N, C-alpha and C positions, 0 to 999 in steps of 0.2 A: 607481587603487587603490580597492578596495571600502571601504565605510563600516566604521569600527571597526578598520582596520589603518593604522598610521602608522609610518614609519621601520622597516618590517619587524617591527613588534610588534603583536600582536593584543590589543586591550583586553579585560579580563575584564568580562563583562556584569554589570550590577548585581544580577541575579536569581540569579547563581551562588552557591551556598553555599560559604563559606570558613571558617566557624567550626565546628569539630568537637569542641568541648570536651564537649558532651553529645549528640552525634549520631553515628549509625553512619557510618563512613567506608569508603571502598574498601578500604584496608589492613586495617581492623578486620574487615570482612565476610569477606575472604579469608584472614585471619590471616597476613598477609605477614611479620610478625615471625618467626613459626615457620617458614614456608615458606622464606624467603630466608636463614634461619640454618642450614638443614639441609645446606648444602654445606660440608663440612669436609675439605679436602685433607689427606692424611697425609704427603705427601712433605716432606722437610726437607733443604735449603731447599725451600719450596713451588715445585713446577714449574708453569709457566704453563699447560700443557695439561691438567693434572689436573682443573681446573674443568670443561672441556669434557666430559671423560669422565664426571664425576659428574652434570652436568646432563642429558646425553644419557640416562643410565639412569634418573634420577629422573623425567624427563618421560615416558619410556616407561612407567614404573610408574603414573603418574597416568592416562595414556591407557588402560592395561590395567584400571585400576580402573573406568573408565567403560565399557569393553567388557564387563566382567563384569556391571555394573549393567544394561546394555541386554540382554545375553543372558539374564540371569535373568528380566527382564520378558518377553522374547520367549517363553521356555519357559512361563511362567505363562499368558500370553495364548493360546498354542497349546492348553494344557490346557483353557482356557475356551472354545475354539473361536472366539476373537476374532482372526481371521487378519489383517485390515487393520492394526490397531495393532501386531501382532507384526511385520509386514513393515516398518513404520516404524522399529521398533527395529533390525531387521537392516540397513536402509538406513543408519542412523546408524553402526552398527558398520563398514560398508563404507567410509564416509568416514574414520573413525578409522584403519582399516587403511592407507589410502592415505597418511595423515599419518605413521604409524609407519614405513612403508616408505621414504618420502622422508627421514625423519630419518637414515637410514644415510648419506646423502650428506654430512651434517655431520660425523659421526664419521670418515668416510673422509678428511677433511682432516688427520687425525692420522697423521703419518708413523711408520715403524718406529723411527727414532731418538728421536723425541719420546716415544712410548709407553714405550720401554725405560727412560727416565729415571725413571718412577714406577711401572712395572708391579710391581715388587717389593713395594710397600706393600699391594697387593691381597691378599697371602697366598693363601689358597685360595678367596677370594670369586670367584664366577662367575655369569653370567646363567643358567646351568643351575639355579641355586638359587632362581630367582624363583618364589615360590609363586603369584603371580597369573598368570604365563604358563602354569604347569602347570594352573591352574584353568580357563583359557580352553581349553587343549587337551582337558581332561576334559569340559568342557561341550559341545565340538564332537564328542566321541566318541573321541578318542585317550586312552582310559583306560589307566593303568599303575599298579597298586597298589604295585609296587616303589618308585615314586617317593616314597611317603610316608616311607620311611626317611630321606630327605634332610632331612626337617623335624621329626624327633623332638625336637630340642632347642628347637623353636619351637612350643609347644602351640597357639597361635592359628592359625598357618598350617597345622599338621597337621590341625586340626579343619576348617578351611575346605576343604582338599583331600579329606579323608575324606567330607565332605558332598557335594562335587562328584563324587566317585567313585561314591557310592551313589545319586545322583540320575539320572533319565533324561536323556540328552543332548538337545540341540536336535533332532537327527535323529529320535531316539526319539519325542519329542513330536509332531513333524510326521507321522510315520508312524502314530502312534496317532490323530491327528486325521483322517488319511485314512481309517482304518478306521471311525471313527465316522461319516464322511461316506458310507460305503457302498462304498469301494474294497476289493477282496479282498486286503488285506495279509495275508501268511501268519501263522498263529498262532505259528510259531517266532520271528518278528520281534517280535510283540507280547509274548511271554512270555520273551524272552531275558534273560540275566543282565546287567543294565545296568552292573555293576561291571567287566565285561570290555570290552576294546577292540572297537569295531565291526570286523567283518571282512566281506569281500565275500559277499553273500547272493544267489546267482543266481536263486532263486525269487521274489525281489522285482522283478527286471527286467521281467517281463511286465506288472506293474501300472504301471510307469513308461512302458512302451511304449504302453500304452493312453492315457495322459495326453499323451505327446509326439506320438502319431500324429494327435490331434485337439485341438490347443490351444484352439480356440474353445469347444468343448464343456466342456473341463476347465480353463478359464483360470485360476482361482484356484490350483489345484494346480500347473499348469504354471508360473505366475509364481513361485510359492514355490520350486519346484525350481530355477529359473534363479537366484533370489536366493541359494540355498545354493551353487550352483556358483560364483557370484561370490565368496562368502565363502571357499571353498576356494582359488580362484585367487589371491585377495589374500593369503591366508595363505602359500601357497607362494612367492609373490613376496617376501614378507617374509623367509621362511626363506632364499631364494636371496640376497637382498641382505645378510643377516646373514653368510652363508657367504663371500661375495665381499669384504665389508668386513674380516672376520677374516683372510682369506687375504692381503688387501692390506697389513694392518698387521703380522701376525706370521708370515705364510708358513705353514710346516708345523710350527711349534712346538706343543708340547702346551698344552692350556688350563690356566688357573690353577686350575680346579676338579678337574684330574686327567684330563680327557678327552683323546682323541687330537687334539682341535682340529678342523681342517678336515675330516678324514675322518669324524669323528663328526657334524658338522653336515651333511655331504653325505648321510649315511644318513637324516637327518630328511626329506629330500626324497622318500623312498620311502613315507613315512607318508601315509595318506589319511583323509579324513573321510567322504565320501559316494561311495564307488566305483561304486555302481549308477547314479548320475546321470551318470557318464562312460560306463559300459558301455552305457547305453541308446542312445547315439549310434551305436554299431556296429550296433545292431539295426534302426535306422530305414531 
């Protein structure tokens, strides 16, 4: 047995700080008192599995907060033509996406009978109403001004989404950077209404063909294009796991927020962020 361990007990080293009367502690720094008191099940009597449901969605919101933080930085860095640090932000988002997708496997342990015991206390609350999720979609180019109506009763969220709606998307910023670097990005792309959802723009494909046909010459642009494809792939995997988890738990019931449920989620798989980056593959 190693030094410092006796009878399956590890001795606390003398240099370890144990007095936090006037020092910053772990719990103080993270404000754990606030964080861990935010889980308030509404079922009465409290159902065992409601805590799982709450923690799943709260942790998702925390990760989405970080995703928005990183995407905002990536957009700013692209505007400043600082591609390398922008790619670092995107790489971090990709890792967060994988964590978010894997989280669905935890919620999938909730059986239909278990969920039915407390589903009623949700009222009309639904993930459809997540302002941060919508802000991520907007930042990646899936703009939808009609969504702002959902948040009219929440001024802070409404303002956040309005700002995201009116700002250039990550794709807009990348394409503008390409134009500044000398690539013949069409004027229609550079001058488009950024409050509208991105739609497939065939005149952009030849620009991407040039990049993909000679990766070594255009490595920085090529690498960024592939990073964006990773983002979209990851997002679609998240959407698919969401769909299958909902289908597993409630089948074809309508959603608590009033949507058709699984059919509504299935249509989300038809939405795209960077369609030209997929179209270019057909042209090579």
